[in-house]
C-alpha positions, -999 to +999 in steps of 0.1 A: +023-280+083+012-292+048+040-278+027+025-294-005-007-273-004+013-242+005+035-248-026+004-253-047-012-219-037+022-201-041+023-216-076-011-200-084+002-167-072+031-169-096+008-178-124-011-145-117+022-126-117+031-142-150-003-132-165+003-096-154+038-098-169+023-111-201+000-082-204+030-059-200+048-079-226+019-075-250+021-037-246+058-039-253+052-058-285+026-033-296+049-004-290+075+001-318+111-002-307+102-012-271+134-028-256+116-045-228+099-071-251+125-098-245+130-092-207+092-094-202+089-125-224+116-144-206+102-132-172+068-144-182+080-178-193+103-184-162+075-173-138+049-193-155+069-225-156+079-221-119+043-215-109+032-245-129+054-271-112+035-273-079+002-276-099+016-306-117+031-325-088+007-316-060-025-336-065-044-333-033-051-296-034-085-298-019-072-307+016-086-284+043-066-253+049-058-242+085-048-207+095-011-217+097-011-228+061-031-198+051-006-174+068+024-192+052+007-189+018+002-152+022+037-144+033+052-169+008+031-155-021+043-119-014+079-130-011+079-151-043+060-124-062+086-098-053+115-122-062+101-131-097+088-096-103+124-084-104+133-106-134+122-082-162+141-054-144+172-075-140+172-086-176+167-051-189+198-040-169+207-003-172+200+011-137+189-023-124+216-040-104+203-071-086+197-050-055+180-022-074+158-046-093+146-063-062+141-030-045+118-017-073+099-050-073+093-050-036+084-013-036+058-019-064+041-050-049+040-034-015+026-002-030+054+018-013+063+038-045+099+044-034+122+041-065+158+037-074+153+052-109+170+085-118+153+085-153+119+069-152+110+083-186+139+064-202+121+031-194+104+014-223+066+015-221+062-022-215+085-021-184+067+011-172+034-007-174+049-038-155+062-014-128+026+000-123+010-035-126+030-047-096+016-018-076-020-024-088-019-061-079-003-053-046-029-027-038-058-051-034-036-081-023-020-108-044-037-136-024-070-118-024-068-116-062-061-153-069-083-166-041-113-149-058-105-169-090-096-204-079-106-210-043-140-221-029-156-224+004-134-226+035-101-223+015-111-189+001-122-177+036-090-188+052-068-171+026-088-139+026-088-139+064-051-145+066-043-115+043-069-091+055-063-076+089-088-081+118-092-044+121-105-042+085-132-068+092-141-052+125-148-019+108-172-037+084-194-050+112-173-082+114-186-097+081-169-128+068-136-121+052-146-137+019-176-113+015-155-083+024-128-094-001-153-097-029-167-062-022-132-048-019-122-062-053-154-049-070-149-014-055-112-014-064-119-023-101-147+003-103-126+030-087-097+024-111-119+025-142-137+057-131-103+074-123-090+063-157-118+079-177-118+110-155-081+115-162-087+111-199-113+138-198-087+162-183-066+157-215-041+132-202-028+106-227-043+071-224-012+054-212-006+081-185-043+080-176-042+042-171-009+041-152-017+071-129-052+057-122-038+023-113-011+040-092-035+064-074-061+036-066-034+013-053-020+043-033+015+035-046+026+067-063+045+053-092+043+077-121+056+074-157+072+109-154+104+119-136+088+149-119+057+129-109+024+147-113+041+181-113+053+174-149+017+175-163+009+210-148-028+200-150-049+213-122-080+193-133-060+160-133-047+170-098-083+173-085-093+140-100-062+123-084-068+140-051-104+126-050-092+092-061-065+091-035-088+101-006-114+075-019-087+048-019-078+057+017-114+049+028-126+014+037-136-003+004-164-022+021-180+011+032-176+025-003-193-006-017-223-001+005-224+036-003-221+037-040-230+002-052-257-007-027-270+029-025-267+031+013-256+067+014-256+069+052-229+042+055-201+065+045-205+092+072-219+067+098-184+053+102-165+071+130-132+061+116-140+076+082-153+108+098-122+112+118-100+105+088-118+131+066-118+157+095-080+152+100-073+155+063-094+186+061-076+201+092-042+192+078-050+208+044-061+241+062-031+242+084-006+235+056-024+261+033-021+288+060+015+279+067+024+280+030+007+314+027+025+329+057+060+314+055+063+305+018+046+336+005+023+315-018-011+329-029-042+313-014-051+294-046-016+281-051-012+271-015-046+254-013-039+235-046-006+221-034-016+216+002-047+196-008-028+174-032+002+167-010-018+161+022-041+137+003-010+120-013+009+115+020-021+107+043-031+079+019+005+067+015+003+074-022+034+095-026+025+115-058+041+149-059+034+183-073+061+202-054+094+194-036+080+193-001+115+191+014+116+229+008+083+236+026+082+253+060+089+233+091+053+232+103+041+218+070+067+191+070+058+181+106+022+179+096+030+157+065+052+134+087+023+129+111+000+122+081+025+095+070+023+078+104-015+076+108-027+074+072-060+060+059-087+036+070-085-001+074-099-021+044-084+004+020-052+002-001-036+027+022-007+017+045+004+031+079-010+025+114-046+031+101-070+056+116-092+028+130-064+016+154-058+052+165-095+057+172-096+025+193-065+035+212-078+070+219-111+055+233-090+030+253-070+059+268-103+078+276-117+047+294-084+043+314-085+080+325-122+077+334-116+046+355-087+063+372-109+092+382-139+070+392-131+033+396-168+025+400-176+039+366-191+014+342-177+024+308-177+004+275-159+012+243-181+016+213-172+022+177-201+029+152-225+019+180-210-015+185-193-025+217-157-035+212-141-060+236-110-048+254-090-074+234-095-054+203-083-022+221-053-042+234-046-054+198-046-018+186-021-008+213+000-038+205+001-030+168+009+006+173+038-003+197+052-029+172+048-004+143+067+024+161+094+000+174+100-012+138+102+024+127+127+032+154+149+002+146+148+010+109+157+047+116+186+036+138+200+014+110+196+041+084+215+066+105+242+041+115+249+034+078+253+070+068+219+088+064+214+121+082+188+123+110+160+137+089+165+113+060+170+083+083+139+088+104+115+098+076+129+070+053+120+045+079+086+059+084+080+060+046+090+024+041+072+008+070+040+029+062+044+021+024+044+059+018+075+061-005+089+096-002+103+109+030+123+140+036+159+150+033+177+129+006+146+108-001+121+136-006+092+139-030+114+148-059+143+125-050+147+087-048+165+059-030+192+053-057+221+067-037+214+051-004+238+022+007+229-014-002+224-023+035+197+004+039+180-007+006+178-042+020+165-032+054+140-008+037+127-037+016+121-057+048+103-027+063+081-024+032+071-061+034+064-061+071+044-029+068+023-042+038+016-075+056+007-055+087+033-070+109+015-099+126+015-124+097+053-121+097+054-126+135+030-156+132+053-172+106+084-167+129+065-182+158+056-212+137+092-217+126+105-213+161+080-241+172+093-262+144+059-267+129+075-265+095 
């Protein structure tokens, strides 16, 4: 294992973090009386100097990267970004103990959106922008961002391939990871800009438009207001954000082909996207009816909140317009199911991903068919392309690992004092990078009061979920074989 080249690329990721921190610092300096100027300045300097060291002392950076190095760079970049991302919070103090500062940083970079802040609006504007910036960088992927800038040829391909999941590339006709990463970044930037201007047209202030657009497109759910999107009481903004969240839960490569290349058939040609949109529509209808019957809401009111909350949870964004913990049991159950499956691969959404569920369902159908007729010749096709059984097996393996981690996390949460509802849904929300759960960590609550042990295990769940499990397992396997 070439540790020097790993250190060099991790250094580059820290330089990217310092650049985002510097932008936040600039906003702080432009805002009169902003108390986050010094924390952001010191954070920028410390992160920049630390990231610069490997670049100075590692000369042979053009050595060929292997998958093992690429995987270590991906996992290491995320870990170090989270660690250095906590510096401005820690220096600002107030609600930010060391544990809370790290929690907020990890939650941001992994686009989970879970928070320990009781008074978000008390944060200075510079620190609020930094909070959203971590989510926006994490949405597209830290390594993907810097690999587009500094890497060439095989190095870029290895890095992009290590950070992007196989299922994302399979759903885009198996194109090379570097091409998919380029298209994903272009789509991500375009979607953020379009959402920003659309929110401005609804009457939202420029800072709120920018931060909410960045948060919606990264499917994080950080909002500069304590009551989340409910505080704006702006139906037009809710419609814009609903569309932005659903778009951000769709494979960005397909969106690129549809809206940039003009291939309008690409969007609905994808079986995974069709299934995702059908399930979202069905969930909205079911929740709307349930709210009308059991919560006595009018049709318009029920449809408005059902559409927003289903879009928010099914894309792992976590924005809120109502306290969903007070909703009827059926609506809560539907939202929990939405927070497990979530959006499409190749998007900024977390969760299991609808593509894996689709493969697993087709694998089950094939198994049942062969049991009834062993002579039956049956292949598994997705979007007209035959998928080898290894891909189906990978989907089953991922779903098993995912649910196993959720179960372990839930057991720890309950063992350390959370009630059953809170413990289970908090684990689902952290592994799936959803943010809000139910019970004590609902849509209008936060994680401030949970014990430190649970905050620590929740951070691990966030990171494992954002990295889609296997890169972490690969790293542990490499360490166990003493390749390091």
